[in-house]
N, C-alpha and C positions, 0 to 999 in steps of 0.2 A: 472457511478455506480462509485466506489472506493468500494474493496478490500482487507480486510489487514487478511493475512492469518498466523494464528500466533500459539502457542502451549500456552497451561497455565501454565507450568513449566519454561518459558522462560520470564527470564529477559531482554533481549534486547527487545520482543515485548513491554513487560511493558511498557516501556522508549521511543520506537517507535510512542507510543500513543503521549510523547508531543512534539516530532521532526513535527510531521502529523500539529499539532495542532499549532505551528504557522508556519510552511509552507503556511496553509489554510489560515492565519490570513495574510502572505507580500503576499498573491495571492487574499487580499480583497474577498475567497468564508469565503462561510457557508456552511459548506461540510460535510456529514456525512458518514463518512466511517462505511461496514461494518464487521464486523467479527467475520474472520473464524476459528474456534480451529479444526485444523487440528488433532490434538487426536483422537476428535470424531464423528469430519465427515472425514477422512481417502479418502474415495468413489474423494468426490470432489476435493478433494486437486490431487488424483490421473489427475481426470476429467482436472486437468491444471499444470496435472505437476511441481507443489510446492517441492522443495529438499531439503530448507532450510527456517530456520526464522530468524524474519519479513520479506514476501514478496510482494508486495501492486502491486495487479494489479487495472489498470482505464483504461474503458471500455466504448468504444464510440457504440451505435448502436449492441449493443453485440457484438461486433468485444474487441480485447485486444489491447490498443493501448499505457500504456506502462507499460515496465515491472521493476521492482525495489525492489533484491532481498539487502540486507542485514542494514545496519545501513548506513545513509547516512545526513550530519551533512540539517537543516534545509534548508540552502542557496541555497545547492546543489541540493535539489529538488525542490524547486522553480525553478531554471534558466532549469533546463530540460520538466518541465511541462511549464512555458510562452513560450519554441523554439518550443514546439508541438503544444502548441493550435496557435502561429501562423503560423504554417508551412503548 
């Protein structure tokens, strides 16, 4: 499961959605990304210690296996995901 923590006023968050679409396409995945507006649900952001936006969390079996804060190029993100899945 993938969760993107955003703020509705964050322009970087909106542009990051496009980066994720490219990354999923490069990985050959059809991934739905849940979005949490941290300004509307601060208790959820606090629970996962989100301090900046956008922050992406990837979960496996209930555990966070990847935390990616800030904007990354699609290639950087897909490289991190591919190495995580291979290892």
